[in-house]
C-alpha positions as CSV (number, residue, x, y, z in Angstrom):
1,M,82.9,89.1,130.9
2,P,86.1,89.2,129.0
3,Q,86.5,91.4,126.3
4,Y,87.8,90.6,122.9
5,L,89.2,92.4,119.9
6,L,88.0,91.0,116.5
7,S,90.3,92.5,113.8
8,V,89.7,92.6,109.9
9,H,92.8,92.5,107.9
10,H,93.3,93.0,104.3
11,G,95.5,94.8,101.8
12,D,95.2,98.3,100.9
13,E,93.3,97.3,97.6
14,S,89.7,96.6,97.8
15,P,89.1,93.2,98.9
16,Y,86.0,93.3,96.7
17,A,85.7,92.2,93.2
18,T,82.9,94.4,92.3
19,P,81.0,97.3,93.8
20,E,77.9,94.9,94.1
21,E,80.1,92.6,96.4
22,R,81.0,95.6,98.4
23,D,77.5,96.9,98.9
24,Q,76.3,93.3,99.7
25,A,79.2,92.7,102.2
26,F,78.7,96.2,104.0
27,A,75.1,95.0,104.2
28,D,75.8,91.7,105.8
29,T,78.5,93.4,108.1
30,G,75.5,95.9,109.3
31,A,73.3,93.0,110.0
32,V,76.0,91.1,112.1
33,N,76.4,94.5,114.1
34,A,72.8,94.6,114.9
35,E,72.8,91.0,116.0
36,M,75.7,91.7,118.0
37,Q,74.2,95.0,119.6
38,A,70.8,93.1,120.0
39,S,72.6,90.1,122.0
40,G,74.5,92.4,124.1
41,V,77.9,91.6,123.2
42,W,78.8,94.8,121.5
43,V,81.2,97.2,123.0
44,F,82.5,99.4,119.8
45,A,83.1,98.9,116.1
46,G,84.6,100.8,113.3
47,G,86.1,100.6,109.9
48,L,89.2,102.3,109.4
49,H,90.7,104.4,106.3
50,P,93.3,102.9,104.2
51,S,96.7,102.5,106.0
52,T,98.0,105.3,103.7
53,T,96.2,107.5,106.0
54,A,98.2,106.4,109.0
55,T,100.6,108.7,111.0
56,V,103.0,106.8,113.5
57,V,104.3,108.7,116.6
58,R,107.7,107.7,117.5
59,R,109.5,108.3,120.9
60,T,113.2,109.4,120.2
61,A,116.2,110.6,121.9
62,D,115.2,114.1,120.7
63,G,111.6,113.6,121.5
64,L,108.6,112.9,119.2
65,L,108.7,112.2,115.8
66,H,105.4,111.9,113.4
67,T,105.8,109.9,110.4
68,D,103.4,108.9,107.4
69,G,102.3,105.6,106.9
70,P,101.4,102.6,108.8
71,F,103.7,101.4,111.8
72,L,104.3,98.0,110.1
73,D,105.6,97.7,106.4
74,A,103.2,94.8,105.5
75,K,101.0,93.7,102.8
76,E,98.0,93.4,105.3
77,H,96.8,95.9,107.6
78,I,93.7,96.3,109.9
79,G,90.8,97.4,108.0
80,G,88.2,97.7,110.8
81,F,87.5,96.0,114.1
82,W,84.8,94.9,116.8
83,I,85.1,94.9,120.6
84,L,83.1,92.3,122.3
85,D,82.2,91.5,125.8
86,V,81.5,87.8,125.7
87,A,81.8,84.7,128.1
88,D,84.8,82.9,126.6
89,D,87.0,82.1,123.5
90,D,84.6,79.9,122.0
91,T,81.8,82.6,121.8
92,A,84.4,85.3,120.6
93,L,85.1,82.6,117.9
94,A,81.7,82.0,117.0
95,W,81.0,85.8,116.5
96,A,84.3,86.0,114.5
97,D,83.2,83.3,112.2
98,R,79.9,85.3,111.7
99,A,82.1,88.5,111.0
100,A,84.4,86.8,108.5
101,V,81.5,85.8,106.4
102,A,79.8,88.7,106.5
103,C,82.7,91.1,105.7
104,R,84.5,88.6,103.5
105,G,87.6,89.1,105.1
106,D,90.2,87.4,107.7
107,V,89.2,88.1,111.2
108,E,91.9,87.9,113.9
109,V,90.4,87.1,117.6
110,R,92.4,88.5,120.7
111,P,91.6,88.9,124.1
112,F,92.1,91.9,126.1
113,Q,94.6,91.7,129.1
114,G,92.9,91.3,132.4
115,M,90.2,94.1,133.1
116,P,90.0,95.5,136.7
117,E,87.3,94.4,138.6
118,E,84.1,96.8,138.7
């Protein structure tokens, strides 16, 4: 089956109005994670520290350069992600719908390029 990346995007500020909203979003996301695992579509998932903790490795004419901060200068960054193994785009989108409601964030859905046959 194809694999999909479901990535959550938000700004560096907390997307939650209150600590209670944050705690509920974490609990709701945990429930969706458990459902993904139980259904067998879960491959891997994780939340990320703020983009300010990022390091970019750039290839230059003189070698490699490490710089602080995110690769893109943008208002929003990836805050977390899921990798799912599902039958098709519609199934990936259905899980993304549930994930967006649970985590209270925008979720981008992208298929991985063709996987070698096993």
